[in-house]
N, CA, C and O atoms as CSV, one atom per row, in Angstrom:
chain,resi,resn,atom,element,x,y,z
A,1,MET,N,N,65.679,16.476,111.275
A,1,MET,CA,C,65.657,17.790,110.698
A,1,MET,C,C,65.561,17.617,109.183
A,1,MET,O,O,66.065,16.640,108.628
A,2,VAL,N,N,64.952,18.508,108.566
A,2,VAL,CA,C,64.904,18.496,107.081
A,2,VAL,C,C,66.229,18.868,106.537
A,2,VAL,O,O,66.874,19.795,107.028
A,3,SER,N,N,66.657,18.155,105.517
A,3,SER,CA,C,67.873,18.454,104.885
A,3,SER,C,C,67.697,18.582,103.394
A,3,SER,O,O,67.105,17.722,102.742
A,4,ALA,N,N,68.225,19.680,102.859
A,4,ALA,CA,C,68.092,19.948,101.484
A,4,ALA,C,C,69.423,19.573,100.827
A,4,ALA,O,O,69.795,20.224,99.851
A,5,THR,N,N,70.146,18.588,101.289
A,5,THR,CA,C,71.457,18.309,100.855
A,5,THR,C,C,71.477,17.206,99.803
A,5,THR,O,O,72.525,16.587,99.617
A,6,GLU,N,N,70.372,16.925,99.099
A,6,GLU,CA,C,70.280,15.979,98.113
A,6,GLU,C,C,71.117,16.507,96.951
A,6,GLU,O,O,71.602,17.638,97.003
A,7,LYS,N,N,71.291,15.704,95.909
A,7,LYS,CA,C,72.082,16.118,94.765
A,7,LYS,C,C,71.619,17.437,94.222
A,7,LYS,O,O,72.464,18.214,93.779
A,8,SER,N,N,70.362,17.751,94.218
A,8,SER,CA,C,69.846,19.044,93.895
A,8,SER,C,C,68.924,19.464,95.064
A,8,SER,O,O,68.273,18.647,95.715
A,9,PRO,N,N,68.916,20.752,95.276
A,9,PRO,CA,C,68.096,21.202,96.485
A,9,PRO,C,C,66.575,20.981,96.268
A,9,PRO,O,O,66.098,20.984,95.133
A,10,ILE,N,N,65.859,20.797,97.329
A,10,ILE,CA,C,64.420,20.676,97.263
A,10,ILE,C,C,63.866,22.069,96.971
A,10,ILE,O,O,64.291,23.042,97.594
A,11,THR,N,N,62.944,22.176,96.050
A,11,THR,CA,C,62.308,23.407,95.671
A,11,THR,C,C,61.014,23.645,96.256
A,11,THR,O,O,60.137,22.784,96.177
A,12,ILE,N,N,60.807,24.845,96.890
A,12,ILE,CA,C,59.617,25.150,97.536
A,12,ILE,C,C,59.050,26.535,96.997
A,12,ILE,O,O,59.794,27.484,96.748
A,13,MET,N,N,57.711,26.571,96.843
A,13,MET,CA,C,57.060,27.754,96.346
A,13,MET,C,C,56.337,28.339,97.596
A,13,MET,O,O,55.479,27.681,98.185
A,14,VAL,N,N,56.691,29.548,97.973
A,14,VAL,CA,C,56.130,30.233,99.076
A,14,VAL,C,C,55.093,31.334,98.598
A,14,VAL,O,O,55.468,32.287,97.916
A,15,VAL,N,N,53.830,31.171,98.967
A,15,VAL,CA,C,52.814,32.146,98.521
A,15,VAL,C,C,52.160,32.756,99.722
A,15,VAL,O,O,51.521,32.085,100.532
A,16,ASP,N,N,52.336,34.033,99.809
A,16,ASP,CA,C,51.656,34.785,100.911
A,16,ASP,C,C,51.594,36.280,100.550
A,16,ASP,O,O,52.576,36.881,100.114
A,17,ASP,N,N,50.410,36.842,100.750
A,17,ASP,CA,C,50.213,38.248,100.323
A,17,ASP,C,C,50.876,39.246,101.293
A,17,ASP,O,O,50.995,40.434,100.996
A,18,ASP,N,N,51.279,38.759,102.395
A,18,ASP,CA,C,52.033,39.534,103.389
A,18,ASP,C,C,53.514,39.562,103.121
A,18,ASP,O,O,54.200,38.574,103.384
A,19,ALA,N,N,54.037,40.662,102.603
A,19,ALA,CA,C,55.409,40.741,102.083
A,19,ALA,C,C,56.447,40.366,103.211
A,19,ALA,O,O,57.340,39.559,102.953
A,20,PRO,N,N,56.338,40.947,104.470
A,20,PRO,CA,C,57.346,40.506,105.464
A,20,PRO,C,C,57.340,39.032,105.746
A,20,PRO,O,O,58.388,38.427,105.972
A,21,VAL,N,N,56.127,38.434,105.734
A,21,VAL,CA,C,56.040,37.027,106.171
A,21,VAL,C,C,56.632,36.266,104.960
A,21,VAL,O,O,57.399,35.330,105.186
A,22,ARG,N,N,56.328,36.606,103.706
A,22,ARG,CA,C,56.851,35.899,102.555
A,22,ARG,C,C,58.321,36.025,102.447
A,22,ARG,O,O,58.976,35.023,102.161
A,23,HIS,N,N,58.906,37.172,102.651
A,23,HIS,CA,C,60.388,37.340,102.620
A,23,HIS,C,C,61.041,36.548,103.760
A,23,HIS,O,O,61.982,35.788,103.531
A,24,ALA,N,N,60.553,36.722,104.952
A,24,ALA,CA,C,61.180,36.107,106.074
A,24,ALA,C,C,61.189,34.568,105.906
A,24,ALA,O,O,62.211,33.912,106.110
A,25,THR,N,N,60.055,34.036,105.539
A,25,THR,CA,C,59.911,32.617,105.376
A,25,THR,C,C,60.849,32.077,104.187
A,25,THR,O,O,61.484,31.028,104.294
A,26,SER,N,N,60.874,32.845,103.111
A,26,SER,CA,C,61.747,32.418,102.055
A,26,SER,C,C,63.183,32.481,102.379
A,26,SER,O,O,63.956,31.611,101.979
A,27,ARG,N,N,63.580,33.526,103.121
A,27,ARG,CA,C,64.939,33.651,103.606
A,27,ARG,C,C,65.391,32.493,104.470
A,27,ARG,O,O,66.457,31.916,104.258
A,28,ILE,N,N,64.569,32.162,105.441
A,28,ILE,CA,C,64.821,31.086,106.315
A,28,ILE,C,C,65.061,29.814,105.562
A,28,ILE,O,O,66.052,29.122,105.797
A,29,LEU,N,N,64.143,29.486,104.634
A,29,LEU,CA,C,64.226,28.364,103.885
A,29,LEU,C,C,65.533,28.293,102.908
A,29,LEU,O,O,66.127,27.237,102.694
A,30,GLN,N,N,65.889,29.498,102.368
A,30,GLN,CA,C,67.129,29.557,101.605
A,30,GLN,C,C,68.295,29.293,102.405
A,30,GLN,O,O,69.218,28.622,101.943
A,31,LEU,N,N,68.328,29.793,103.636
A,31,LEU,CA,C,69.436,29.599,104.514
A,31,LEU,C,C,69.638,28.152,104.947
A,31,LEU,O,O,70.723,27.700,105.311
A,32,LYS,N,N,68.448,27.432,104.872
A,32,LYS,CA,C,68.468,25.971,105.245
A,32,LYS,C,C,68.804,25.103,103.985
A,32,LYS,O,O,68.814,23.875,104.069
A,33,GLY,N,N,69.082,25.767,102.803
A,33,GLY,CA,C,69.444,25.022,101.701
A,33,GLY,C,C,68.445,24.703,100.630
A,33,GLY,O,O,68.739,24.000,99.663
A,34,PHE,N,N,67.296,25.215,100.812
A,34,PHE,CA,C,66.135,24.996,99.865
A,34,PHE,C,C,66.267,26.027,98.741
A,34,PHE,O,O,66.771,27.131,98.950
A,35,LEU,N,N,65.799,25.640,97.524
A,35,LEU,CA,C,65.588,26.592,96.457
A,35,LEU,C,C,64.183,27.122,96.592
A,35,LEU,O,O,63.236,26.340,96.674
A,36,VAL,N,N,64.020,28.430,96.616
A,36,VAL,CA,C,62.704,28.993,96.839
A,36,VAL,C,C,62.224,29.993,95.814
A,36,VAL,O,O,62.965,30.902,95.440
A,37,PHE,N,N,61.027,29.844,95.364
A,37,PHE,CA,C,60.341,30.750,94.561
A,37,PHE,C,C,59.212,31.363,95.424
A,37,PHE,O,O,58.639,30.701,96.288
A,38,THR,N,N,58.919,32.639,95.158
A,38,THR,CA,C,57.864,33.294,95.940
A,38,THR,C,C,56.812,33.927,95.056
A,38,THR,O,O,57.046,34.262,93.895
A,39,ALA,N,N,55.674,34.071,95.640
A,39,ALA,CA,C,54.513,34.808,94.919
A,39,ALA,C,C,53.647,35.439,96.003
A,39,ALA,O,O,53.470,34.938,97.114
A,40,GLU,N,N,53.104,36.635,95.557
A,40,GLU,CA,C,52.251,37.345,96.554
A,40,GLU,C,C,50.753,37.073,96.271
A,40,GLU,O,O,49.902,37.597,96.991
A,41,SER,N,N,50.420,36.292,95.270
A,41,SER,CA,C,49.051,36.074,94.823
A,41,SER,C,C,48.925,34.738,94.184
A,41,SER,O,O,49.922,34.123,93.804
A,42,ALA,N,N,47.665,34.259,94.054
A,42,ALA,CA,C,47.485,32.989,93.326
A,42,ALA,C,C,47.850,33.188,91.862
A,42,ALA,O,O,48.450,32.285,91.279
A,43,ASP,N,N,47.530,34.305,91.238
A,43,ASP,CA,C,47.873,34.535,89.821
A,43,ASP,C,C,49.417,34.500,89.645
A,43,ASP,O,O,49.908,33.880,88.702
A,44,GLU,N,N,50.165,35.148,90.529
A,44,GLU,CA,C,51.551,35.164,90.382
A,44,GLU,C,C,52.110,33.766,90.586
A,44,GLU,O,O,53.043,33.349,89.901
A,45,ALA,N,N,51.522,33.044,91.547
A,45,ALA,CA,C,52.018,31.636,91.812
A,45,ALA,C,C,51.818,30.804,90.553
A,45,ALA,O,O,52.713,30.053,90.167
A,46,ARG,N,N,50.674,30.920,89.912
A,46,ARG,CA,C,50.469,30.124,88.680
A,46,ARG,C,C,51.444,30.485,87.591
A,46,ARG,O,O,51.907,29.581,86.896
A,47,ARG,N,N,51.788,31.734,87.391
A,47,ARG,CA,C,52.790,32.161,86.416
A,47,ARG,C,C,54.213,31.512,86.804
A,47,ARG,O,O,54.940,30.973,85.970
A,48,VAL,N,N,54.495,31.622,88.062
A,48,VAL,CA,C,55.854,31.046,88.482
A,48,VAL,C,C,55.864,29.487,88.207
A,48,VAL,O,O,56.844,28.908,87.739
A,49,MET,N,N,54.658,28.857,88.551
A,49,MET,CA,C,54.599,27.444,88.365
A,49,MET,C,C,54.666,27.065,86.924
A,49,MET,O,O,55.223,26.016,86.600
A,50,GLU,N,N,54.133,27.852,86.050
A,50,GLU,CA,C,54.225,27.605,84.562
A,50,GLU,C,C,55.678,27.514,84.074
A,50,GLU,O,O,55.995,26.800,83.122
A,51,MET,N,N,56.518,28.240,84.742
A,51,MET,CA,C,57.946,28.263,84.395
A,51,MET,C,C,58.750,27.259,85.124
A,51,MET,O,O,59.717,26.729,84.577
A,52,HIS,N,N,58.387,26.966,86.367
A,52,HIS,CA,C,59.255,26.106,87.241
A,52,HIS,C,C,58.486,24.934,87.876
A,52,HIS,O,O,59.088,24.157,88.616
A,53,GLY,N,N,57.218,24.785,87.621
A,53,GLY,CA,C,56.410,23.794,88.360
A,53,GLY,C,C,56.829,22.408,88.387
A,53,GLY,O,O,56.561,21.737,89.383
A,54,ASP,N,N,57.505,21.859,87.330
A,54,ASP,CA,C,57.903,20.552,87.357
A,54,ASP,C,C,58.930,20.266,88.410
A,54,ASP,O,O,59.034,19.142,88.900
A,55,GLY,N,N,59.732,21.330,88.781
A,55,GLY,CA,C,60.773,21.117,89.796
A,55,GLY,C,C,60.317,21.424,91.216
A,55,GLY,O,O,61.029,21.080,92.160
A,56,VAL,N,N,59.139,22.070,91.415
A,56,VAL,CA,C,58.727,22.460,92.690
A,56,VAL,C,C,58.094,21.249,93.383
A,56,VAL,O,O,57.180,20.624,92.846
A,57,ARG,N,N,58.608,20.919,94.618
A,57,ARG,CA,C,58.082,19.794,95.326
A,57,ARG,C,C,57.113,20.181,96.358
A,57,ARG,O,O,56.260,19.362,96.700
A,58,LEU,N,N,57.159,21.375,96.900
A,58,LEU,CA,C,56.323,21.732,98.002
A,58,LEU,C,C,55.720,23.142,97.698
A,58,LEU,O,O,56.397,24.069,97.254
A,59,LEU,N,N,54.354,23.219,97.985
A,59,LEU,CA,C,53.736,24.516,97.925
A,59,LEU,C,C,53.433,24.911,99.368
A,59,LEU,O,O,52.643,24.237,100.029
A,60,LEU,N,N,54.031,25.970,99.865
A,60,LEU,CA,C,53.791,26.564,101.143
A,60,LEU,C,C,52.934,27.802,101.025
A,60,LEU,O,O,53.440,28.851,100.625
A,61,SER,N,N,51.672,27.727,101.352
A,61,SER,CA,C,50.780,28.795,101.011
A,61,SER,C,C,49.935,29.303,102.190
A,61,SER,O,O,49.440,28.527,103.007
A,62,ASP,N,N,49.793,30.619,102.247
A,62,ASP,CA,C,48.785,31.211,103.231
A,62,ASP,C,C,47.385,30.675,102.864
A,62,ASP,O,O,47.144,30.358,101.699
A,63,VAL,N,N,46.521,30.576,103.774
A,63,VAL,CA,C,45.181,30.091,103.492
A,63,VAL,C,C,44.272,31.217,102.987
A,63,VAL,O,O,43.616,31.074,101.955
A,64,ILE,N,N,44.237,32.341,103.722
A,64,ILE,CA,C,43.391,33.425,103.348
A,64,ILE,C,C,44.161,34.567,102.652
A,64,ILE,O,O,44.990,35.249,103.253
A,65,MET,N,N,43.847,34.736,101.370
A,65,MET,CA,C,44.584,35.786,100.651
A,65,MET,C,C,43.447,36.547,99.782
A,65,MET,O,O,42.359,36.021,99.545
A,66,PRO,N,N,43.781,37.738,99.369
A,66,PRO,CA,C,42.807,38.462,98.565
A,66,PRO,C,C,42.585,37.811,97.233
A,66,PRO,O,O,43.521,37.256,96.658
A,67,ASN,N,N,41.398,37.859,96.730
A,67,ASN,CA,C,40.981,37.412,95.368
A,67,ASN,C,C,40.721,35.844,95.284
A,67,ASN,O,O,39.729,35.393,94.711
A,68,GLU,N,N,41.695,35.036,95.904
A,68,GLU,CA,C,41.627,33.696,95.770
A,68,GLU,C,C,42.289,32.987,96.993
A,68,GLU,O,O,43.438,33.291,97.311
A,69,SER,N,N,41.640,32.124,97.625
A,69,SER,CA,C,42.229,31.389,98.845
A,69,SER,C,C,43.315,30.510,98.383
A,69,SER,O,O,43.388,30.102,97.224
A,70,GLY,N,N,44.222,30.203,99.386
A,70,GLY,CA,C,45.284,29.249,99.101
A,70,GLY,C,C,44.784,27.912,98.762
A,70,GLY,O,O,45.379,27.296,97.877
A,71,PRO,N,N,43.716,27.347,99.378
A,71,PRO,CA,C,43.245,26.084,99.018
A,71,PRO,C,C,42.636,25.994,97.571
A,71,PRO,O,O,42.799,24.977,96.898
A,72,VAL,N,N,41.982,27.002,97.137
A,72,VAL,CA,C,41.459,27.062,95.799
A,72,VAL,C,C,42.602,27.037,94.817
A,72,VAL,O,O,42.596,26.280,93.846
A,73,MET,N,N,43.621,27.908,95.094
A,73,MET,CA,C,44.730,28.004,94.237
A,73,MET,C,C,45.475,26.676,94.197
A,73,MET,O,O,45.853,26.242,93.109
A,74,ALA,N,N,45.715,25.981,95.373
A,74,ALA,CA,C,46.430,24.784,95.424
A,74,ALA,C,C,45.747,23.586,94.696
A,74,ALA,O,O,46.394,22.735,94.085
A,75,ALA,N,N,44.413,23.587,94.808
A,75,ALA,CA,C,43.653,22.592,94.122
A,75,ALA,C,C,43.925,22.572,92.628
A,75,ALA,O,O,44.131,21.522,92.019
A,76,GLY,N,N,43.918,23.768,92.061
A,76,GLY,CA,C,44.180,23.946,90.673
A,76,GLY,C,C,45.661,23.541,90.277
A,76,GLY,O,O,45.905,22.910,89.249
A,77,LEU,N,N,46.614,23.949,91.163
A,77,LEU,CA,C,48.021,23.586,90.934
A,77,LEU,C,C,48.258,22.083,91.014
A,77,LEU,O,O,49.010,21.536,90.208
A,78,VAL,N,N,47.657,21.438,91.928
A,78,VAL,CA,C,47.807,20.027,92.117
A,78,VAL,C,C,47.301,19.224,90.897
A,78,VAL,O,O,47.864,18.196,90.519
A,79,LYS,N,N,46.211,19.748,90.306
A,79,LYS,CA,C,45.711,19.095,89.071
A,79,LYS,C,C,46.742,19.121,87.966
A,79,LYS,O,O,46.920,18.152,87.229
A,80,ASN,N,N,47.440,20.288,87.864
A,80,ASN,CA,C,48.511,20.390,86.742
A,80,ASN,C,C,49.864,19.839,87.186
A,80,ASN,O,O,50.704,19.544,86.336
A,81,TYR,N,N,50.096,19.695,88.458
A,81,TYR,CA,C,51.312,19.190,89.025
A,81,TYR,C,C,51.083,18.192,90.048
A,81,TYR,O,O,51.225,18.498,91.232
A,82,PRO,N,N,50.713,16.928,89.666
A,82,PRO,CA,C,50.244,15.927,90.723
A,82,PRO,C,C,51.331,15.640,91.652
A,82,PRO,O,O,51.013,15.244,92.774
A,83,HIS,N,N,52.580,15.781,91.356
A,83,HIS,CA,C,53.647,15.478,92.283
A,83,HIS,C,C,53.775,16.457,93.462
A,83,HIS,O,O,54.497,16.190,94.423
A,84,LEU,N,N,53.074,17.581,93.376
A,84,LEU,CA,C,53.210,18.723,94.329
A,84,LEU,C,C,52.614,18.320,95.656
A,84,LEU,O,O,51.533,17.734,95.718
A,85,ARG,N,N,53.311,18.631,96.688
A,85,ARG,CA,C,52.825,18.488,98.067
A,85,ARG,C,C,52.433,19.893,98.597
A,85,ARG,O,O,52.976,20.898,98.139
A,86,VAL,N,N,51.542,19.951,99.510
A,86,VAL,CA,C,51.001,21.205,99.985
A,86,VAL,C,C,50.973,21.370,101.521
A,86,VAL,O,O,50.470,20.505,102.238
A,87,LEU,N,N,51.500,22.448,101.985
A,87,LEU,CA,C,51.466,22.835,103.341
A,87,LEU,C,C,50.884,24.240,103.448
A,87,LEU,O,O,51.338,25.172,102.784
A,88,TYR,N,N,49.856,24.371,104.308
A,88,TYR,CA,C,49.233,25.657,104.479
A,88,TYR,C,C,49.755,26.312,105.753
A,88,TYR,O,O,50.169,25.643,106.701
A,89,MET,N,N,49.721,27.672,105.742
A,89,MET,CA,C,50.087,28.376,106.906
A,89,MET,C,C,49.017,29.525,107.151
A,89,MET,O,O,48.490,30.113,106.206
A,90,SER,N,N,48.736,29.800,108.449
A,90,SER,CA,C,47.677,30.778,108.717
A,90,SER,C,C,47.859,31.189,110.158
A,90,SER,O,O,48.376,30.446,110.992
A,91,GLY,N,N,47.384,32.476,110.433
A,91,GLY,CA,C,47.300,32.997,111.731
A,91,GLY,C,C,46.045,32.474,112.486
A,91,GLY,O,O,45.873,32.708,113.682
A,92,TYR,N,N,45.190,31.763,111.740
A,92,TYR,CA,C,43.999,31.222,112.342
A,92,TYR,C,C,44.274,29.747,112.602
A,92,TYR,O,O,45.141,29.126,111.989
A,93,THR,N,N,43.500,29.222,113.532
A,93,THR,CA,C,43.664,27.756,113.892
A,93,THR,C,C,42.932,26.933,112.754
A,93,THR,O,O,42.125,27.474,111.998
A,94,GLY,N,N,43.246,25.663,112.680
A,94,GLY,CA,C,42.587,24.852,111.716
A,94,GLY,C,C,41.110,24.700,112.007
A,94,GLY,O,O,40.322,24.551,111.073
A,95,ASP,N,N,40.708,24.733,113.247
A,95,ASP,CA,C,39.266,24.656,113.587
A,95,ASP,C,C,38.565,25.850,113.048
A,95,ASP,O,O,37.494,25.715,112.455
A,96,GLU,N,N,39.134,27.048,113.230
A,96,GLU,CA,C,38.476,28.235,112.734
A,96,GLU,C,C,38.391,28.218,111.248
A,96,GLU,O,O,37.357,28.595,110.697
A,97,LEU,N,N,39.461,27.783,110.541
A,97,LEU,CA,C,39.456,27.769,109.069
A,97,LEU,C,C,38.462,26.731,108.513
A,97,LEU,O,O,37.777,26.945,107.513
A,98,GLY,N,N,38.434,25.617,109.215
A,98,GLY,CA,C,37.516,24.516,108.819
A,98,GLY,C,C,36.017,24.939,109.035
A,98,GLY,O,O,35.145,24.591,108.239
A,99,GLU,N,N,35.771,25.651,110.071
A,99,GLU,CA,C,34.345,26.137,110.324
A,99,GLU,C,C,33.884,26.974,109.225
A,99,GLU,O,O,32.704,26.932,108.876
A,100,HIS,N,N,34.764,27.759,108.637
A,100,HIS,CA,C,34.409,28.729,107.558
A,100,HIS,C,C,34.578,28.163,106.163
A,100,HIS,O,O,34.351,28.849,105.166
A,101,GLY,N,N,34.974,26.920,106.104
A,101,GLY,CA,C,35.045,26.271,104.777
A,101,GLY,C,C,36.294,26.444,103.964
A,101,GLY,O,O,36.355,26.120,102.778
A,102,TYR,N,N,37.281,26.963,104.639
A,102,TYR,CA,C,38.593,27.260,103.909
A,102,TYR,C,C,39.335,25.966,103.755
A,102,TYR,O,O,39.802,25.690,102.650
A,103,ILE,N,N,39.483,25.146,104.772
A,103,ILE,CA,C,40.240,23.891,104.631
A,103,ILE,C,C,39.455,22.724,105.247
A,103,ILE,O,O,38.494,22.898,105.997
A,104,ARG,N,N,39.919,21.546,104.889
A,104,ARG,CA,C,39.336,20.368,105.535
A,104,ARG,C,C,40.048,20.169,106.855
A,104,ARG,O,O,41.133,20.700,107.089
A,105,ARG,N,N,39.400,19.382,107.721
A,105,ARG,CA,C,39.899,19.212,109.056
A,105,ARG,C,C,41.255,18.353,108.994
A,105,ARG,O,O,42.024,18.423,109.953
A,106,ASP,N,N,41.527,17.643,108.023
A,106,ASP,CA,C,42.707,16.794,107.919
A,106,ASP,C,C,43.835,17.491,107.081
A,106,ASP,O,O,44.829,16.853,106.735
A,107,THR,N,N,43.666,18.781,106.770
A,107,THR,CA,C,44.664,19.453,105.972
A,107,THR,C,C,45.908,19.799,106.898
A,107,THR,O,O,45.808,20.140,108.076
A,108,THR,N,N,47.033,19.667,106.229
A,108,THR,CA,C,48.304,20.026,107.009
A,108,THR,C,C,48.507,21.520,107.034
A,108,THR,O,O,48.596,22.180,105.999
A,109,LEU,N,N,48.577,22.027,108.228
A,109,LEU,CA,C,48.589,23.439,108.541
A,109,LEU,C,C,49.679,23.829,109.594
A,109,LEU,O,O,49.812,23.177,110.630
A,110,ILE,N,N,50.412,24.857,109.309
A,110,ILE,CA,C,51.246,25.344,110.440
A,110,ILE,C,C,50.697,26.714,110.741
A,110,ILE,O,O,50.330,27.478,109.848
A,111,ARG,N,N,50.651,27.013,112.060
A,111,ARG,CA,C,50.078,28.178,112.539
A,111,ARG,C,C,51.075,29.338,112.636
A,111,ARG,O,O,52.128,29.135,113.241
A,112,LYS,N,N,50.844,30.477,112.120
A,112,LYS,CA,C,51.696,31.658,112.219
A,112,LYS,C,C,51.467,32.314,113.534
A,112,LYS,O,O,50.309,32.313,113.953
A,113,PRO,N,N,52.414,32.883,114.258
A,113,PRO,CA,C,53.846,32.696,113.903
A,113,PRO,C,C,54.379,31.402,114.212
A,113,PRO,O,O,53.894,30.756,115.141
A,114,PHE,N,N,55.380,30.935,113.491
A,114,PHE,CA,C,55.990,29.620,113.734
A,114,PHE,C,C,57.453,29.724,113.941
A,114,PHE,O,O,58.042,30.708,113.492
A,115,THR,N,N,58.077,28.816,114.567
A,115,THR,CA,C,59.482,28.787,114.740
A,115,THR,C,C,60.192,28.117,113.547
A,115,THR,O,O,59.564,27.420,112.750
A,116,ILE,N,N,61.431,28.329,113.450
A,116,ILE,CA,C,62.155,27.623,112.320
A,116,ILE,C,C,62.051,26.077,112.408
A,116,ILE,O,O,61.903,25.356,111.421
A,117,GLU,N,N,62.142,25.642,113.685
A,117,GLU,CA,C,62.115,24.175,113.906
A,117,GLU,C,C,60.678,23.684,113.552
A,117,GLU,O,O,60.546,22.662,112.879
A,118,GLU,N,N,59.634,24.365,113.977
A,118,GLU,CA,C,58.261,23.942,113.654
A,118,GLU,C,C,58.058,23.933,112.119
A,118,GLU,O,O,57.405,23.039,111.581
A,119,LEU,N,N,58.592,24.880,111.468
A,119,LEU,CA,C,58.409,24.925,110.006
A,119,LEU,C,C,59.177,23.738,109.308
A,119,LEU,O,O,58.663,23.113,108.381
A,120,LEU,N,N,60.405,23.465,109.788
A,120,LEU,CA,C,61.176,22.346,109.152
A,120,LEU,C,C,60.539,21.033,109.509
A,120,LEU,O,O,60.553,20.125,108.677
A,121,ASP,N,N,60.013,20.877,110.618
A,121,ASP,CA,C,59.339,19.671,111.044
A,121,ASP,C,C,58.110,19.387,110.159
A,121,ASP,O,O,57.893,18.262,109.710
A,122,LYS,N,N,57.283,20.491,109.916
A,122,LYS,CA,C,56.106,20.309,109.110
A,122,LYS,C,C,56.483,20.065,107.678
A,122,LYS,O,O,55.827,19.260,107.018
A,123,ILE,N,N,57.513,20.718,107.148
A,123,ILE,CA,C,57.998,20.442,105.791
A,123,ILE,C,C,58.394,18.964,105.673
A,123,ILE,O,O,57.986,18.277,104.737
A,124,ARG,N,N,59.212,18.476,106.657
A,124,ARG,CA,C,59.643,17.113,106.614
A,124,ARG,C,C,58.450,16.159,106.541
A,124,ARG,O,O,58.466,15.222,105.743
A,125,ASP,N,N,57.406,16.381,107.367
A,125,ASP,CA,C,56.291,15.533,107.436
A,125,ASP,C,C,55.534,15.545,106.079
A,125,ASP,O,O,55.187,14.483,105.562
A,126,VAL,N,N,55.283,16.736,105.508
A,126,VAL,CA,C,54.604,16.854,104.214
A,126,VAL,C,C,55.421,16.170,103.099
A,126,VAL,O,O,54.855,15.447,102.280
A,127,LEU,N,N,56.683,16.383,103.065
A,127,LEU,CA,C,57.525,15.799,101.966
A,127,LEU,C,C,57.598,14.284,102.097
A,127,LEU,O,O,57.853,13.588,101.115
A,128,SER,N,N,57.376,13.767,103.307
A,128,SER,CA,C,57.498,12.310,103.440
A,128,SER,C,C,56.129,11.613,103.159
A,128,SER,O,O,56.028,10.387,103.099
A,129,GLY,N,N,55.085,12.470,102.989
A,129,GLY,CA,C,53.773,11.933,102.731
A,129,GLY,C,C,53.499,11.861,101.260
A,129,GLY,O,O,54.403,12.075,100.452
A,130,PRO,N,N,52.246,11.557,100.879
A,130,PRO,CA,C,51.867,11.346,99.502
A,130,PRO,C,C,51.769,12.701,98.816
A,130,PRO,O,O,51.428,13.692,99.461
A,131,PRO,N,N,52.063,12.762,97.520
A,131,PRO,CA,C,51.813,14.006,96.757
A,131,PRO,C,C,50.406,14.148,96.352
A,131,PRO,O,O,49.613,13.210,96.435
A,132,GLY,N,N,50.074,15.378,95.890
A,132,GLY,CA,C,48.823,15.570,95.210
A,132,GLY,C,C,47.674,15.752,96.059
A,132,GLY,O,O,46.543,15.479,95.656
A,133,ARG,N,N,47.911,16.216,97.255
A,133,ARG,CA,C,46.697,16.435,98.208
A,133,ARG,C,C,46.706,17.871,98.589
A,133,ARG,O,O,47.593,18.380,99.275
A,134,ALA,N,N,45.620,18.532,98.084
A,134,ALA,CA,C,45.457,19.928,98.415
A,134,ALA,C,C,44.401,20.085,99.451
A,134,ALA,O,O,44.110,21.205,99.871
């Protein structure tokens, strides 16, 4: 299980244009001991990252959002914050998203709806992997 019991909590940025999903996901993560910042759009995520980006270890982002997709946003953020790890979430399967050019086939994705255990397992996997991959 993922543990945020290090000397300082692991910080996660949750980006999703769907307010109920964003709030529920951030609340779950907070209850599990993570420090969480949220954004409803790519523009808002960039503003939050300008203030807190050096401390954010994981970007958890929806793939399909209005105005700018999660992968396009993440690619820009990883350029500025190369330590950042990225986990995408979507109601679509990876195959569907890959067919339409949203993500690569090897992208780390969790499918919505997900359980708390599934989310924590994916976060653990991504945090144990290399940074800077959007």
